N, C-alpha and C positions, 0 to 999 in steps of 0.2 A: 823104329816100328815099321813093319812092312805095310803096304797099302791095305791088304786084306784085314789086318789087325785094326788099322785105323777106321776102316769102313764099318767094322763090326761094332764099333763104339758109338756110331751115329744112331740117334733115335729120332724117328719122324713122329710128330704128334699132330693129330687132327682134332680140333675142338668143336664139339656140338655140330657135327656135319648134318645137313638137312637132306641130302640126297645120297643114297647108298652108292650110286655110280661114281661119285667123287672118291669114295673109299677105294673102290676097285681100280680106278684110274691112278690113284696115288700108289697103290700096291704094284701095279704094272710098271710105273715109272721107277719105283724103288728097285724092283728086280733088274731093270735095265742098267741101273747105276751101281748095282752090287750091294745095295742096302737091304737089311732084313728086319730091323726092329720097328714095328708099327704099333703106336699106342693111340687109342681112340678115347677121347673124353666125352662121355655122355652122348653117343651118337643117337640120332632119331631112330635109325633102323639098321641093326647089325646083329647077327649075320643076315644077309639078304641075297636072294638070287641075282639081283641087278648088280650088286657089288662083285659077285663071283663071275658073272658074264663079262663085266668090264675089265676084270683083272687079267683075263686072257693069258693064262700060263703062270700067274703069280699066286696060285691057290695056296701055296705053302706060306706065303706072307700073311694072307688072310687067316689061315688056320692058326697061325701063331700070334696074331694080333692080340694085344691086351686091351681090355675095356676097363676104364676107370671112371670114377665119379667127379674128379676135379683136376684142374690143370696142375695144382700143387702135387697131387699124387702121380700124375704123368711125368713130372719133372724130377721126382724124388731120385736122389743119387747122381744128378747131373751137375756139371759146373758151367 
């Protein structure tokens, strides 16, 4: 498997984030590393302008983030 294919399988899960800036910072870090799947478990505030500002160019990751209600739902289909 090539590196792009392997990175496409990585899912970053943030659970019950209390500050939207942390979501944006995670999205920015993910973009830098070539990751794209962000799943948020019951975030306090999302979408949020603070997350978008902190994302600094990773708006596509925020736009495609999935919001779910439980960690089990976020991890569904993973090994």
